[in-house]
N, CA, C and O atoms as a DFTB+ gen file, in Angstrom:
756 C
 N C O
     1  1       0.847      -1.174       0.000
     2  2       0.000       0.000       0.000
     3  2       0.892       1.236       0.000
     4  3       1.827       1.334       0.795
     5  1       0.605       2.160      -0.877
     6  2       1.366       3.406      -0.982
     7  2       0.404       4.571      -0.793
     8  3      -0.601       4.690      -1.493
     9  1       0.734       5.426       0.168
    10  2      -0.159       6.538       0.485
    11  2       0.613       7.838       0.626
    12  3       1.830       7.852       0.812
    13  1      -0.133       8.925       0.532
    14  2       0.398      10.255       0.807
    15  2      -0.424      10.823       1.952
    16  3      -1.649      10.706       1.965
    17  1       0.257      11.441       2.915
    18  2      -0.419      12.213       3.950
    19  2      -0.252      13.685       3.589
    20  3       0.866      14.179       3.448
    21  1      -1.373      14.371       3.444
    22  2      -1.379      15.783       3.086
    23  2      -1.890      16.614       4.240
    24  3      -2.660      16.130       5.070
    25  1      -1.477      17.824       4.293
    26  2      -1.971      18.774       5.269
    27  2      -0.936      19.863       5.454
    28  3       0.231      19.691       5.102
    29  1      -1.364      20.973       6.003
    30  2      -0.418      22.067       6.212
    31  2       0.612      21.710       7.274
    32  3       0.440      20.727       7.995
    33  1       1.681      22.494       7.381
    34  2       2.699      22.245       8.393
    35  2       2.061      22.214       9.778
    36  3       1.268      23.092      10.119
    37  1       2.407      21.206      10.574
    38  2       1.876      21.096      11.924
    39  2       0.563      20.343      12.022
    40  3      -0.009      20.250      13.108
    41  1       0.070      19.802      10.913
    42  2      -1.220      19.099      10.910
    43  2      -1.143      17.729      11.582
    44  3      -2.173      17.160      11.943
    45  1       0.053      17.202      11.752
    46  2       0.198      15.904      12.393
    47  2       0.580      14.782      11.449
    48  3       0.453      13.607      11.794
    49  1       1.050      15.135      10.253
    50  2       1.409      14.117       9.271
    51  2       2.506      13.196       9.807
    52  3       2.408      11.974       9.686
    53  1       3.531      13.772      10.390
    54  2       4.639      12.976      10.904
    55  2       4.211      12.055      12.033
    56  3       4.627      10.898      12.087
    57  1       3.392      12.557      12.921
    58  2       2.889      11.751      14.037
    59  2       2.077      10.569      13.520
    60  3       2.249       9.440      13.980
    61  1       1.198      10.831      12.567
    62  2       0.360       9.759      12.023
    63  2       1.197       8.769      11.215
    64  3       0.936       7.566      11.242
    65  1       2.189       9.265      10.507
    66  2       3.065       8.363       9.738
    67  2       3.801       7.417      10.685
    68  3       3.923       6.226      10.400
    69  1       4.290       7.939      11.803
    70  2       4.996       7.093      12.772
    71  2       4.084       5.982      13.279
    72  3       4.530       4.847      13.453
    73  1       2.816       6.296      13.518
    74  2       1.867       5.284      13.990
    75  2       1.653       4.219      12.917
    76  3       1.591       3.029      13.229
    77  1       1.540       4.633      11.665
    78  2       1.347       3.663      10.582
    79  2       2.567       2.770      10.397
    80  3       2.428       1.584      10.097
    81  1       3.741       3.322      10.571
    82  2       4.971       2.529      10.484
    83  2       4.940       1.445      11.562
    84  3       5.220       0.278      11.286
    85  1       4.597       1.838      12.788
    86  2       4.581       0.891      13.903
    87  2       3.489      -0.166      13.739
    88  3       3.706      -1.340      14.037
    89  1       2.311       0.257      13.261
    90  2       1.163      -0.642      13.190
    91  2       1.141      -1.512      11.931
    92  3       0.690      -2.656      11.976
    93  1       1.626      -0.974      10.814
    94  2       1.460      -1.664       9.537
    95  2       2.770      -2.083       8.881
    96  3       2.758      -2.786       7.871
    97  1       3.885      -1.664       9.439
    98  2       5.170      -2.048       8.863
    99  2       5.520      -1.312       7.585
   100  3       6.425      -1.718       6.856
   101  1       4.807      -0.229       7.313
   102  2       5.110       0.578       6.131
   103  2       6.360       1.406       6.415
   104  3       6.797       1.502       7.562
   105  1       6.924       1.991       5.390
   106  2       8.098       2.844       5.521
   107  2       7.663       4.292       5.296
   108  3       6.985       4.606       4.318
   109  1       8.062       5.156       6.210
   110  2       7.779       6.577       6.055
   111  2       8.895       7.213       5.252
   112  3      10.065       7.141       5.627
   113  1       8.531       7.826       4.162
   114  2       9.491       8.617       3.389
   115  2       9.133      10.076       3.630
   116  3       8.313      10.661       2.923
   117  1       9.758      10.637       4.629
   118  2       9.523      12.025       5.001
   119  2      10.634      12.873       4.422
   120  3      11.785      12.794       4.852
   121  1      10.283      13.674       3.456
   122  2      11.308      14.520       2.855
   123  2      11.850      15.491       3.894
   124  3      13.024      15.857       3.851
   125  1      10.995      15.913       4.830
   126  2      11.472      16.788       5.900
   127  2      12.552      16.112       6.723
   128  3      13.591      16.709       7.002
   129  1      12.306      14.848       7.120
   130  2      13.306      14.110       7.892
   131  2      14.573      13.888       7.072
   132  3      15.685      14.005       7.587
   133  1      14.393      13.562       5.783
   134  2      15.555      13.340       4.920
   135  2      16.398      14.610       4.820
   136  3      17.626      14.570       4.883
   137  1      15.703      15.737       4.663
   138  2      16.417      17.004       4.551
   139  2      17.077      17.390       5.873
   140  3      18.211      17.868       5.884
   141  1      16.364      17.183       6.996
   142  2      16.959      17.505       8.294
   143  2      18.213      16.660       8.540
   144  3      19.189      17.149       9.109
   145  1      18.188      15.391       8.113
   146  2      19.365      14.533       8.263
   147  2      20.524      15.079       7.426
   148  3      21.670      15.089       7.874
   149  1      20.219      15.528       6.223
   150  2      21.263      16.090       5.355
   151  2      21.804      17.393       5.946
   152  3      22.997      17.678       5.840
   153  1      20.926      18.179       6.566
   154  2      21.359      19.422       7.211
   155  2      22.259      19.111       8.398
   156  3      23.311      19.727       8.567
   157  1      21.839      18.146       9.222
   158  2      22.629      17.773      10.405
   159  2      24.001      17.242      10.002
   160  3      24.998      17.492      10.680
   161  1      24.040      16.509       8.898
   162  2      25.311      15.957       8.411
   163  2      26.128      17.002       7.650
   164  3      27.269      16.753       7.258
   165  1      25.525      18.177       7.447
   166  2      26.168      19.276       6.725
   167  2      26.655      18.868       5.341
   168  3      27.728      19.280       4.900
   169  1      25.842      18.042       4.655
   170  2      26.155      17.683       3.281
   171  2      25.927      18.923       2.406
   172  3      25.258      19.864       2.834
   173  1      26.473      18.931       1.195
   174  2      26.218      20.079       0.321
   175  2      24.714      20.312       0.118
   176  3      24.249      21.452       0.144
   177  1      23.960      19.224      -0.083
   178  2      22.510      19.353      -0.218
   179  2      21.913      19.926       1.059
   180  3      21.036      20.788       1.012
   181  1      22.395      19.439       2.202
   182  2      21.887      19.903       3.485
   183  2      22.120      21.382       3.709
   184  3      21.230      22.090       4.179
   185  1      23.297      21.848       3.380
   186  2      23.613      23.266       3.563
   187  2      22.762      24.141       2.643
   188  3      22.274      25.197       3.046
   189  1      22.596      23.690       1.417
   190  2      21.755      24.431       0.471
   191  2      20.305      24.431       0.945
   192  3      19.629      25.460       0.926
   193  1      19.840      23.252       1.373
   194  2      18.457      23.121       1.814
   195  2      18.175      23.954       3.058
   196  3      17.079      24.499       3.196
   197  1      19.141      24.063       3.966
   198  2      18.940      24.805       5.209
   199  2      18.558      26.250       4.922
   200  3      17.629      26.783       5.529
   201  1      19.263      26.877       4.010
   202  2      18.945      28.267       3.668
   203  2      17.518      28.382       3.129
   204  3      16.784      29.304       3.485
   205  1      17.136      27.441       2.271
   206  2      15.817      27.469       1.652
   207  2      14.727      27.225       2.699
   208  3      13.728      27.942       2.746
   209  1      14.931      26.209       3.534
   210  2      13.943      25.852       4.557
   211  2      13.799      26.965       5.590
   212  3      12.685      27.294       5.999
   213  1      14.921      27.545       6.014
   214  2      14.872      28.614       7.011
   215  2      14.105      29.825       6.499
   216  3      13.563      30.603       7.284
   217  1      14.063      29.980       5.191
   218  2      13.296      31.070       4.596
   219  2      11.837      30.672       4.375
   220  3      11.029      31.493       3.939
   221  1      11.494      29.400       4.678
   222  2      10.120      28.939       4.523
   223  2       9.754      28.571       3.101
   224  3       8.575      28.420       2.779
   225  1      10.747      28.428       2.256
   226  2      10.498      28.108       0.846
   227  2      10.605      26.600       0.608
   228  3      11.011      25.848       1.494
   229  1      10.235      26.173      -0.598
   230  2      10.328      24.768      -0.978
   231  2      11.663      24.466      -1.643
   232  3      12.172      25.257      -2.437
   233  1      12.221      23.306      -1.303
   234  2      13.439      22.827      -1.957
   235  2      13.049      22.483      -3.404
   236  3      11.944      21.986      -3.625
   237  1      13.920      22.732      -4.395
   238  2      13.577      22.512      -5.802
   239  2      13.075      21.088      -6.098
   240  3      13.517      20.117      -5.482
   241  1      12.154      20.993      -7.043
   242  2      11.553      19.715      -7.434
   243  2      12.595      18.658      -7.775
   244  3      12.479      17.511      -7.344
   245  1      13.605      19.033      -8.541
   246  2      14.582      18.039      -8.990
   247  2      15.265      17.350      -7.822
   248  3      15.503      16.143      -7.866
   249  1      15.582      18.105      -6.776
   250  2      16.243      17.546      -5.600
   251  2      15.293      16.597      -4.874
   252  3      15.683      15.496      -4.487
   253  1      14.054      17.025      -4.692
   254  2      13.079      16.212      -3.960
   255  2      12.774      14.917      -4.718
   256  3      12.709      13.845      -4.117
   257  1      12.591      15.018      -6.009
   258  2      12.286      13.837      -6.827
   259  2      13.433      12.838      -6.756
   260  3      13.204      11.636      -6.617
   261  1      14.654      13.324      -6.850
   262  2      15.819      12.439      -6.780
   263  2      15.886      11.740      -5.420
   264  3      16.179      10.546      -5.357
   265  1      15.618      12.466      -4.335
   266  2      15.651      11.869      -2.994
   267  2      14.626      10.734      -2.869
   268  3      14.943       9.663      -2.352
   269  1      13.409      10.969      -3.339
   270  2      12.353       9.958      -3.240
   271  2      12.659       8.773      -4.160
   272  3      12.478       7.618      -3.775
   273  1      13.117       9.065      -5.357
   274  2      13.429       7.996      -6.306
   275  2      14.485       7.049      -5.723
   276  3      14.356       5.829      -5.828
   277  1      15.513       7.608      -5.117
   278  2      16.558       6.788      -4.502
   279  2      15.991       5.977      -3.341
   280  3      16.333       4.805      -3.183
   281  1      15.138       6.580      -2.534
   282  2      14.550       5.872      -1.388
   283  2      13.637       4.740      -1.851
   284  3      13.547       3.709      -1.185
   285  1      12.960       4.921      -2.979
   286  2      12.050       3.893      -3.494
   287  2      12.800       2.670      -4.008
   288  3      12.194       1.617      -4.204
   289  1      14.103       2.790      -4.230
   290  2      14.899       1.656      -4.693
   291  2      15.252       0.688      -3.564
   292  3      15.783      -0.392      -3.821
   293  1      14.965       1.059      -2.335
   294  2      15.297       0.220      -1.188
   295  2      14.332      -0.962      -1.068
   296  3      13.150      -0.844      -1.391
   297  1      14.844      -2.093      -0.605
   298  2      14.006      -3.269      -0.364
   299  2      13.032      -3.053       0.785
   300  3      12.042      -3.775       0.902
   301  1      13.301      -2.075       1.626
   302  2      12.467      -1.849       2.806
   303  2      11.074      -1.326       2.466
   304  3      10.204      -1.305       3.337
   305  1      10.844      -0.910       1.244
   306  2       9.549      -0.320       0.875
   307  2       8.542      -1.371       0.394
   308  3       7.478      -1.013      -0.111
   309  1       8.859      -2.652       0.543
   310  2       8.002      -3.730       0.033
   311  2       6.590      -3.710       0.613
   312  3       5.639      -4.041      -0.096
   313  1       6.425      -3.329       1.889
   314  2       5.099      -3.312       2.514
   315  2       4.359      -2.005       2.235
   316  3       3.224      -1.820       2.675
   317  1       4.995      -1.119       1.516
   318  2       4.356       0.131       1.159
   319  2       5.039       1.322       1.793
   320  3       5.816       1.190       2.739
   321  1       4.732       2.489       1.254
   322  2       5.332       3.725       1.735
   323  2       4.258       4.728       2.125
   324  3       3.140       4.742       1.609
   325  1       4.665       5.557       3.058
   326  2       3.867       6.700       3.476
   327  2       4.681       7.910       3.058
   328  3       5.750       8.163       3.613
   329  1       4.194       8.640       2.107
   330  2       4.892       9.844       1.662
   331  2       4.398      11.011       2.503
   332  3       3.198      11.273       2.579
   333  1       5.321      11.695       3.121
   334  2       5.028      12.797       4.029
   335  2       5.887      13.972       3.585
   336  3       7.109      13.948       3.733
   337  1       5.251      14.988       3.046
   338  2       6.004      16.142       2.565
   339  2       6.349      16.050       1.092
   340  3       7.087      16.884       0.568
   341  1       5.827      15.055       0.436
   342  2       6.068      14.858      -1.000
   343  2       4.859      14.133      -1.568
   344  3       4.382      13.178      -0.956
   345  1       4.356      14.551      -2.700
   346  2       4.767      15.674      -3.528
   347  2       4.213      16.994      -2.987
   348  3       3.234      17.017      -2.240
   349  1       4.847      18.064      -3.372
   350  2       4.392      19.395      -2.977
   351  2       4.082      20.289      -4.175
   352  3       3.600      21.410      -4.011
   353  1       4.354      19.799      -5.357
   354  2       4.049      20.558      -6.571
   355  2       3.472      19.591      -7.602
   356  3       3.623      18.376      -7.473
   357  1       2.819      20.126      -8.613
   358  2       2.265      19.285      -9.675
   359  2       3.376      18.509     -10.382
   360  3       3.195      17.339     -10.720
   361  1       4.516      19.146     -10.608
   362  2       5.637      18.446     -11.255
   363  2       6.088      17.256     -10.409
   364  3       6.406      16.199     -10.953
   365  1       6.120      17.416      -9.087
   366  2       6.491      16.308      -8.213
   367  2       5.432      15.210      -8.256
   368  3       5.771      14.026      -8.261
   369  1       4.153      15.589      -8.289
   370  2       3.070      14.597      -8.335
   371  2       3.149      13.776      -9.620
   372  3       3.001      12.554      -9.593
   373  1       3.378      14.440     -10.721
   374  2       3.488      13.736     -11.998
   375  2       4.735      12.844     -12.021
   376  3       4.688      11.727     -12.537
   377  1       5.843      13.333     -11.464
   378  2       7.063      12.522     -11.397
   379  2       6.835      11.307     -10.505
   380  3       7.331      10.219     -10.800
   381  1       6.089      11.484      -9.416
   382  2       5.780      10.357      -8.535
   383  2       4.944       9.316      -9.268
   384  3       5.217       8.120      -9.166
   385  1       3.929       9.757     -10.005
   386  2       3.113       8.821     -10.788
   387  2       3.995       8.002     -11.727
   388  3       3.852       6.782     -11.809
   389  1       4.901       8.666     -12.432
   390  2       5.810       7.992     -13.365
   391  2       6.753       7.044     -12.622
   392  3       7.000       5.923     -13.068
   393  1       7.275       7.507     -11.484
   394  2       8.202       6.714     -10.682
   395  2       7.526       5.419     -10.206
   396  3       8.108       4.338     -10.295
   397  1       6.303       5.543      -9.706
   398  2       5.574       4.367      -9.228
   399  2       5.205       3.449     -10.387
   400  3       5.373       2.233     -10.296
   401  1       4.706       4.025     -11.469
   402  2       4.313       3.215     -12.635
   403  2       5.514       2.436     -13.171
   404  3       5.370       1.284     -13.580
   405  1       6.687       3.051     -13.171
   406  2       7.899       2.386     -13.629
   407  2       8.277       1.189     -12.765
   408  3       9.049       0.330     -13.191
   409  1       7.741       1.133     -11.568
   410  2       7.992       0.023     -10.645
   411  2       6.771      -0.908     -10.557
   412  3       6.739      -1.831      -9.743
   413  1       5.770      -0.649     -11.409
   414  2       4.546      -1.446     -11.385
   415  2       3.676      -1.173     -10.166
   416  3       2.923      -2.041      -9.726
   417  1       3.780       0.034      -9.623
   418  2       3.045       0.422      -8.422
   419  2       2.136       1.614      -8.713
   420  3       2.198       2.211      -9.789
   421  1       1.299       1.948      -7.747
   422  2       0.433       3.124      -7.843
   423  2       0.150       3.623      -6.435
   424  3       0.440       2.941      -5.453
   425  1      -0.416       4.810      -6.346
   426  2      -0.888       5.328      -5.067
   427  2      -2.227       4.694      -4.746
   428  3      -3.093       4.583      -5.614
   429  1      -2.398       4.277      -3.495
   430  2      -3.666       3.698      -3.064
   431  2      -4.590       4.755      -2.461
   432  3      -5.795       4.751      -2.713
   433  1      -4.021       5.656      -1.666
   434  2      -4.809       6.707      -1.023
   435  2      -3.976       7.956      -0.839
   436  3      -2.766       7.897      -0.621
   437  1      -4.650       9.085      -0.932
   438  2      -4.086      10.368      -0.548
   439  2      -5.002      10.860       0.565
   440  3      -6.195      11.078       0.352
   441  1      -4.432      11.032       1.751
   442  2      -5.236      11.387       2.919
   443  2      -4.882      12.802       3.351
   444  3      -3.745      13.096       3.719
   445  1      -5.887      13.668       3.294
   446  2      -5.709      15.050       3.731
   447  2      -6.129      15.160       5.189
   448  3      -7.261      14.834       5.547
   449  1      -5.213      15.620       6.018
   450  2      -5.512      15.867       7.427
   451  2      -5.962      17.322       7.528
   452  3      -5.150      18.244       7.447
   453  1      -7.270      17.512       7.706
   454  2      -7.857      18.862       7.747
   455  2      -7.709      19.443       9.153
   456  3      -8.059      18.796      10.140
   457  1      -7.191      20.662       9.235
   458  2      -7.021      21.330      10.524
   459  2      -7.377      22.805      10.425
   460  3      -7.354      23.398       9.346
   461  1      -7.703      23.374      11.561
   462  2      -7.931      24.807      11.686
   463  2      -6.549      25.454      11.767
   464  3      -5.797      25.195      12.707
   465  1      -6.222      26.271      10.812
   466  2      -4.864      26.812      10.757
   467  2      -4.504      27.681      11.949
   468  3      -3.326      27.799      12.287
   469  1      -5.491      28.293      12.594
   470  2      -5.185      29.101      13.777
   471  2      -4.592      28.227      14.878
   472  3      -3.782      28.701      15.675
   473  1      -4.982      26.971      14.929
   474  2      -4.482      26.037      15.943
   475  2      -3.035      25.645      15.654
   476  3      -2.292      25.286      16.567
   477  1      -2.637      25.713      14.384
   478  2      -1.289      25.280      14.013
   479  2      -0.195      26.066      14.732
   480  3       0.853      25.515      15.066
   481  1      -0.440      27.343      14.966
   482  2       0.584      28.152      15.627
   483  2       0.847      27.627      17.040
   484  3       1.994      27.583      17.486
   485  1      -0.209      27.232      17.736
   486  2      -0.042      26.641      19.060
   487  2       0.679      25.308      18.988
   488  3       1.515      25.007      19.840
   489  1       0.362      24.504      17.973
   490  2       1.028      23.206      17.816
   491  2       2.516      23.383      17.554
   492  3       3.344      22.663      18.111
   493  1       2.848      24.345      16.704
   494  2       4.256      24.585      16.372
   495  2       5.009      25.071      17.612
   496  3       6.138      24.650      17.863
   497  1       4.376      25.962      18.389
   498  2       5.016      26.443      19.614
   499  2       5.230      25.275      20.586
   500  3       6.280      25.176      21.220
   501  1       4.242      24.406      20.697
   502  2       4.341      23.247      21.587
   503  2       5.450      22.312      21.129
   504  3       6.231      21.822      21.944
   505  1       5.520      22.063      19.810
   506  2       6.569      21.183      19.288
   507  2       7.940      21.799      19.541
   508  3       8.884      21.082      19.872
   509  1       8.061      23.107      19.391
   510  2       9.342      23.773      19.635
   511  2       9.758      23.602      21.098
   512  3      10.935      23.387      21.390
   513  1       8.789      23.697      22.021
   514  2       9.091      23.499      23.438
   515  2       9.523      22.062      23.696
   516  3      10.481      21.823      24.432
   517  1       8.820      21.103      23.093
   518  2       9.117      19.682      23.317
   519  2      10.473      19.278      22.759
   520  3      11.164      18.438      23.335
   521  1      10.850      19.878      21.639
   522  2      12.116      19.487      21.005
   523  2      13.261      20.433      21.358
   524  3      14.368      20.296      20.838
   525  1      12.993      21.387      22.237
   526  2      14.039      22.336      22.614
   527  2      14.434      23.256      21.485
   528  3      15.556      23.760      21.449
   529  1      13.506      23.479      20.551
   530  2      13.776      24.369      19.425
   531  2      14.777      23.808      18.437
   532  3      15.467      24.561      17.750
   533  1      14.862      22.466      18.362
   534  2      15.867      21.844      17.491
   535  2      15.553      22.000      16.007
   536  3      16.432      21.830      15.162
   537  1      14.296      22.325      15.690
   538  2      13.943      22.532      14.280
   539  2      13.906      24.028      14.005
   540  3      13.165      24.768      14.652
   541  1      14.704      24.466      13.048
   542  2      14.793      25.893      12.754
   543  2      13.519      26.451      12.147
   544  3      13.342      27.667      12.082
   545  1      12.611      25.552      11.693
   546  2      11.372      26.016      11.082
   547  2      10.210      26.073      12.076
   548  3       9.074      26.321      11.673
   549  1      10.475      25.848      13.366
   550  2       9.433      25.868      14.386
   551  2       9.291      27.247      15.016
   552  3       9.606      27.440      16.191
   553  1       8.817      28.194      14.231
   554  2       8.482      29.501      14.793
   555  2       7.370      30.115      13.946
   556  3       7.155      29.729      12.797
   557  1       6.670      31.080      14.543
   558  2       5.477      31.644      13.911
   559  2       5.777      32.301      12.566
   560  3       4.997      32.167      11.623
   561  1       6.884      32.998      12.473
   562  2       7.212      33.693      11.222
   563  2       7.427      32.703      10.082
   564  3       6.901      32.890       8.985
   565  1       8.197      31.653      10.340
   566  2       8.450      30.649       9.306
   567  2       7.162      29.878       9.005
   568  3       6.895      29.552       7.849
   569  1       6.353      29.580      10.049
   570  2       5.090      28.882       9.811
   571  2       4.193      29.702       8.893
   572  3       3.567      29.146       7.990
   573  1       4.117      31.003       9.104
   574  2       3.291      31.856       8.243
   575  2       3.734      31.733       6.792
   576  3       2.898      31.621       5.896
   577  1       5.039      31.754       6.555
   578  2       5.570      31.606       5.196
   579  2       5.292      30.207       4.666
   580  3       4.921      30.052       3.502
   581  1       5.469      29.178       5.509
   582  2       5.224      27.798       5.072
   583  2       3.755      27.582       4.720
   584  3       3.443      26.852       3.779
   585  1       2.847      28.215       5.472
   586  2       1.419      28.117       5.146
   587  2       1.133      28.770       3.797
   588  3       0.354      28.244       3.001
   589  1       1.759      29.908       3.545
   590  2       1.579      30.572       2.250
   591  2       2.070      29.661       1.120
   592  3       1.395      29.502       0.103
   593  1       3.248      29.068       1.308
   594  2       3.795      28.159       0.306
   595  2       2.873      26.953       0.130
   596  3       2.638      26.505      -0.993
   597  1       2.353      26.429       1.238
   598  2       1.431      25.282       1.172
   599  2       0.210      25.650       0.331
   600  3      -0.183      24.893      -0.556
   601  1      -0.388      26.804       0.604
   602  2      -1.593      27.196      -0.139
   603  2      -1.298      27.507      -1.599
   604  3      -2.105      27.202      -2.478
   605  1      -0.151      28.111      -1.858
   606  2       0.192      28.485      -3.230
   607  2       0.621      27.287      -4.079
   608  3       0.286      27.212      -5.260
   609  1       1.365      26.348      -3.478
   610  2       1.980      25.283      -4.263
   611  2       1.406      23.893      -4.021
   612  3       1.220      23.128      -4.967
   613  1       1.125      23.561      -2.771
   614  2       0.757      22.193      -2.442
   615  2      -0.747      21.960      -2.458
   616  3      -1.208      20.983      -3.047
   617  1      -1.513      22.829      -1.831
   618  2      -2.971      22.651      -1.788
   619  2      -3.574      22.493      -3.186
   620  3      -4.556      21.764      -3.327
   621  1      -3.034      23.140      -4.230
   622  2      -3.583      22.921      -5.568
   623  2      -3.472      21.474      -6.066
   624  3      -4.085      21.129      -7.076
   625  1      -2.704      20.625      -5.379
   626  2      -2.621      19.211      -5.763
   627  2      -3.874      18.438      -5.347
   628  3      -4.155      17.373      -5.896
   629  1      -4.612      18.961      -4.398
   630  2      -5.793      18.238      -3.915
   631  2      -6.781      17.941      -5.051
   632  3      -7.259      16.810      -5.133
   633  1      -7.106      18.888      -5.920
   634  2      -7.998      18.549      -7.041
   635  2      -7.400      17.494      -7.981
   636  3      -8.137      16.697      -8.562
   637  1      -6.081      17.485      -8.132
   638  2      -5.399      16.493      -8.966
   639  2      -5.705      15.088      -8.444
   640  3      -6.033      14.190      -9.219
   641  1      -5.595      14.906      -7.129
   642  2      -5.868      13.598      -6.534
   643  2      -7.361      13.326      -6.384
   644  3      -7.793      12.174      -6.431
   645  1      -8.146      14.381      -6.206
   646  2      -9.605      14.201      -6.150
   647  2     -10.096      13.655      -7.491
   648  3     -10.953      12.773      -7.526
   649  1      -9.559      14.173      -8.585
   650  2      -9.927      13.722      -9.929
   651  2      -9.554      12.252     -10.135
   652  3     -10.247      11.526     -10.848
   653  1      -8.464      11.821      -9.511
   654  2      -8.047      10.416      -9.606
   655  2      -8.861       9.526      -8.661
   656  3      -8.705       8.305      -8.656
   657  1      -9.728      10.150      -7.867
   658  2     -10.624       9.474      -6.927
   659  2      -9.884       8.703      -5.841
   660  3     -10.333       7.640      -5.411
   661  1      -8.755       9.239      -5.403
   662  2      -8.018       8.607      -4.309
   663  2      -7.848       9.549      -3.118
   664  3      -7.193       9.188      -2.140
   665  1      -8.425      10.748      -3.183
   666  2      -8.308      11.714      -2.090
   667  2      -9.387      11.457      -1.047
   668  3     -10.575      11.390      -1.363
   669  1      -8.949      11.313       0.206
   670  2      -9.854      11.161       1.343
   671  2      -9.468      12.215       2.378
   672  3      -8.319      12.654       2.423
   673  1     -10.425      12.618       3.205
   674  2     -10.151      13.613       4.235
   675  2     -10.441      13.043       5.614
   676  3     -11.379      12.268       5.800
   677  1      -9.613      13.446       6.581
   678  2      -9.857      13.106       7.972
   679  2      -9.801      14.394       8.785
   680  3      -9.159      15.367       8.388
   681  1     -10.481      14.386       9.927
   682  2     -10.545      15.547      10.806
   683  2      -9.327      15.570      11.711
   684  3      -9.259      14.823      12.687
   685  1      -8.380      16.414      11.393
   686  2      -7.145      16.508      12.154
   687  2      -7.268      17.321      13.429
   688  3      -6.275      17.516      14.130
   689  1      -8.463      17.801      13.747
   690  2      -8.663      18.587      14.955
   691  2      -8.948      17.694      16.164
   692  3      -9.023      18.185      17.290
   693  1      -9.103      16.418      15.944
   694  2      -9.375      15.489      17.037
   695  2      -8.069      15.066      17.715
   696  3      -6.978      15.446      17.288
   697  1      -8.204      14.278      18.775
   698  2      -7.037      13.738      19.460
   699  2      -6.276      12.817      18.503
   700  3      -6.851      12.297      17.547
   701  1      -5.002      12.623      18.761
   702  2      -4.129      11.826      17.897
   703  2      -4.722      10.446      17.614
   704  3      -4.730       9.999      16.468
   705  1      -5.216       9.774      18.648
   706  2      -5.762       8.423      18.472
   707  2      -6.997       8.428      17.578
   708  3      -7.183       7.513      16.775
   709  1      -7.838       9.445      17.710
   710  2      -9.046       9.533      16.880
   711  2      -8.682       9.769      15.416
   712  3      -9.309       9.204      14.520
   713  1      -7.679      10.593      15.176
   714  2      -7.216      10.829      13.805
   715  2      -6.651       9.531      13.243
   716  3      -6.899       9.179      12.090
   717  1      -5.893       8.830      14.068
   718  2      -5.314       7.556      13.648
   719  2      -6.407       6.554      13.270
   720  3      -6.281       5.855      12.265
   721  1      -7.464       6.479      14.057
   722  2      -8.581       5.570      13.742
   723  2      -9.209       5.920      12.398
   724  3      -9.522       5.035      11.602
   725  1      -9.391       7.229      12.150
   726  2      -9.967       7.653      10.864
   727  2      -9.075       7.231       9.700
   728  3      -9.565       6.750       8.677
   729  1      -7.777       7.412       9.859
   730  2      -6.842       7.041       8.788
   731  2      -6.897       5.541       8.551
   732  3      -6.924       5.097       7.403
   733  1      -6.915       4.762       9.612
   734  2      -6.990       3.311       9.463
   735  2      -8.286       2.872       8.789
   736  3      -8.295       1.918       8.011
   737  1      -9.381       3.573       9.091
   738  2     -10.650       3.260       8.428
   739  2     -10.541       3.500       6.921
   740  3     -11.045       2.708       6.124
   741  1      -9.884       4.592       6.536
   742  2      -9.676       4.878       5.121
   743  2      -8.837       3.765       4.481
   744  3      -9.170       3.268       3.405
   745  1      -7.765       3.387       5.146
   746  2      -6.859       2.388       4.589
   747  2      -7.494       1.007       4.510
   748  3      -7.167       0.220       3.621
   749  1      -8.400       0.710       5.433
   750  2      -9.045      -0.598       5.462
   751  2     -10.275      -0.684       4.566
   752  3     -10.814      -1.769       4.350
   753  1     -10.715       0.447       4.050
   754  2     -11.949       0.419       3.231
   755  2     -11.671      -0.004       1.799
   756  3     -12.593      -0.078       0.986
């Protein structure tokens, strides 16, 4: 099973992906985690990405597509993948379709975690407190920019997946366990 978790920054995509990994044995391909690892390792990609991420912008499509394509070559993805943070543009979505088709695979579900954006600022502040501010993108100013980027670039993908009849929505305003139950219901249907 191959799925995408969609939603604005702070919607809980990473939290829900971790639960699916534990419960279903799927592999989470989080471009955010991949990029943070590259930043921590101070790779050339990481250093370039840090400047872009700190400004609240999107890393170029070519870089993101290459990262996912390489990750999809791993044997660990046999039980399926949870894409978190990818695709974020129409070009990435089309490249993903081609990438999966080339492997004889397809997307099974695209799950949008719907949230009240005013609540996101509190979630980001809470996450920053919990992680000791280890993520440079955990502040209100960067979140405002990331929300703008999400609405301008990523949210327009929702009609693309709705047309393919694989887009489902869950209420991300509920407790973590309730959101998880909704996602599992989608996956089991």
